C-alpha positions in Angstrom: 195.0 135.9 198.4 197.0 132.9 197.1 198.4 135.0 194.2 199.5 137.6 196.7 201.1 134.9 198.9 203.1 133.6 195.9 204.5 137.1 195.1 208.2 137.3 195.7 209.2 139.1 198.9 205.6 138.9 200.2 205.6 139.1 204.0 201.8 139.4 204.6 200.6 135.9 203.8 201.9 132.4 204.0 200.2 129.5 202.2 200.8 125.8 202.6 199.1 123.3 200.3 198.2 119.6 200.8 198.9 117.6 197.7 197.7 114.0 197.0 198.5 112.2 193.7 199.8 115.5 192.2 196.6 117.4 193.0 196.0 120.1 195.5 193.4 118.9 198.0 193.6 121.7 200.6 195.4 124.8 201.7 195.9 127.1 204.7 196.6 130.8 204.5 197.9 132.7 207.5 200.2 135.6 208.4 201.4 137.9 211.1 198.8 140.2 212.6 199.7 143.8 211.7 201.0 146.0 214.6 201.5 143.1 216.9 204.5 141.0 218.0 204.2 137.3 217.8 200.5 137.2 216.8 199.2 135.5 213.7 195.9 135.3 211.9 194.5 132.2 210.2 192.8 133.7 207.1 191.6 130.6 205.2 191.7 126.9 205.5 190.0 124.7 202.9 189.9 121.2 201.7 188.4 119.3 198.9 185.1 117.7 200.0 186.3 114.4 198.7 189.1 114.3 201.4 187.2 115.7 204.3 187.5 113.6 207.4 190.9 112.2 206.2 193.2 114.5 208.3 194.0 117.0 205.6 192.9 120.0 207.7 194.6 118.7 210.8 197.9 118.3 208.8 197.6 121.8 207.4 197.0 123.3 210.9 199.9 121.3 212.2 202.2 122.6 209.4 201.1 126.2 210.1 201.8 125.8 213.8 205.2 124.4 213.1 206.0 127.4 210.8 204.8 129.9 213.4 206.9 128.3 216.1 210.0 128.5 214.0 
């Protein structure tokens, strides 16, 4: 899924990553729901167990929501 999201001209998936100290500690993958207008699906959200409870997931969801609003 992440490889597909990183493909140029991909319009199916969006991926946002959380990075701390140069290391990816979480990501969210989402995209528009096919055959709908203004509807999105959250496909994956994940965080490293070492950073759980530290707001990584909340920050990723917030970033996704901001992207969708724009």
